[in-house]
C-alpha positions as a Markdown table, in Angstrom:
| # | Residue | x | y | z |
|---|---|---|---|---|
| 1 | Met | 103.3 | 95.4 | 102.6 |
| 2 | Gly | 106.1 | 97.4 | 101.0 |
| 3 | Gln | 106.6 | 98.2 | 97.5 |
| 4 | Cys | 108.3 | 95.0 | 95.7 |
| 5 | Cys | 111.1 | 94.6 | 93.4 |
| 6 | Asp | 111.7 | 91.1 | 92.1 |
| 7 | Gly | 109.2 | 89.5 | 95.0 |
| 8 | Val | 110.7 | 90.8 | 97.9 |
| 9 | Cys | 109.5 | 93.9 | 100.0 |
| 10 | Ser | 112.0 | 96.5 | 101.2 |
| 11 | Lys | 111.4 | 95.1 | 104.8 |
| 12 | Cys | 112.7 | 91.6 | 103.9 |
| 13 | Trp | 115.6 | 93.4 | 101.9 |
| 14 | Gly | 116.5 | 95.1 | 105.1 |
| 15 | Ile | 116.5 | 92.2 | 107.7 |
| 16 | Lys | 118.7 | 90.2 | 104.9 |
| 17 | Tyr | 121.1 | 93.0 | 105.2 |
| 18 | Ile | 121.0 | 93.3 | 108.7 |
| 19 | Val | 121.6 | 89.6 | 109.3 |
| 20 | Ile | 124.6 | 89.5 | 106.6 |
| 21 | Gly | 126.1 | 92.4 | 108.1 |
| 22 | Val | 126.3 | 90.8 | 111.7 |
| 23 | Val | 127.6 | 87.7 | 110.4 |
| 24 | Ile | 130.4 | 89.3 | 108.4 |
| 25 | Phe | 131.1 | 91.7 | 111.4 |
| 26 | Val | 131.2 | 88.6 | 114.0 |
| 27 | Thr | 133.5 | 86.8 | 111.4 |
| 28 | Ala | 135.8 | 89.5 | 110.9 |
| 29 | Trp | 135.9 | 89.9 | 114.8 |
| 30 | Lys | 136.9 | 86.4 | 115.4 |
| 31 | Trp | 139.5 | 86.1 | 112.6 |
| 32 | Gln | 140.7 | 89.8 | 113.2 |
| 33 | Met | 140.2 | 90.9 | 109.5 |
| 34 | Tyr | 139.6 | 94.8 | 110.5 |
| 35 | Ile | 138.8 | 95.9 | 106.9 |
| 36 | Trp | 135.6 | 93.5 | 107.2 |
| 37 | His | 134.3 | 95.3 | 110.2 |
| 38 | Val | 133.7 | 98.5 | 108.0 |
| 39 | Leu | 131.8 | 96.1 | 105.3 |
| 40 | Gly | 129.7 | 94.6 | 108.2 |
| 41 | Val | 128.8 | 98.0 | 109.7 |
| 42 | Leu | 128.0 | 99.4 | 106.4 |
| 43 | Leu | 125.4 | 96.5 | 105.7 |
| 44 | Val | 123.7 | 96.8 | 109.1 |
| 45 | Leu | 123.2 | 100.7 | 108.5 |
| 46 | Lys | 121.9 | 99.9 | 105.1 |
| 47 | Gly | 119.7 | 97.4 | 106.2 |
| 48 | Ala | 118.5 | 99.7 | 109.0 |
| 49 | Met | 117.9 | 102.5 | 106.3 |
| 50 | Lys | 115.7 | 100.0 | 104.3 |
| 51 | Leu | 113.8 | 99.4 | 107.5 |
| 52 | Ala | 113.3 | 103.0 | 108.3 |
| 53 | Met | 112.7 | 104.6 | 104.8 |
| 54 | Pro | 111.1 | 101.6 | 102.8 |
| 55 | Met | 111.1 | 103.2 | 99.0 |
| 56 | Gly | 111.0 | 101.2 | 96.0 |
| 57 | Cys | 113.9 | 101.1 | 93.4 |
| 58 | Gly | 113.2 | 103.3 | 90.2 |
| 59 | His | 111.6 | 100.6 | 88.0 |
| 60 | Cys | 109.3 | 99.7 | 90.4 |
| 61 | Ser | 107.9 | 103.2 | 91.6 |
| 62 | Glu | 107.4 | 103.5 | 87.6 |
| 63 | Met | 105.3 | 100.5 | 87.3 |
| 64 | Thr | 103.0 | 101.4 | 90.6 |
| 65 | Ala | 102.6 | 105.0 | 89.5 |
| 66 | Lys | 99.0 | 105.5 | 88.1 |
| 67 | Lys | 98.5 | 107.1 | 84.8 |
| 68 | Gly | 96.4 | 110.1 | 84.3 |
| 69 | Lys | 93.0 | 110.0 | 82.4 |
| 70 | Lys | 93.1 | 110.0 | 78.7 |
């Protein structure tokens, strides 16, 4: 399982971004709001990047890092 932030792994966040981006894109296409196309595409790209490169956020990677011996 990927690194977690607030109980949700990066793969779940990626899928959420893709679904929300597709919904925004389709809605903007139906209502002819062209500026929202950009937002929808950017959310889909962000979701694809989360799936391709699962990395935790800064404070999660610090918490999971192992400390050295004393």
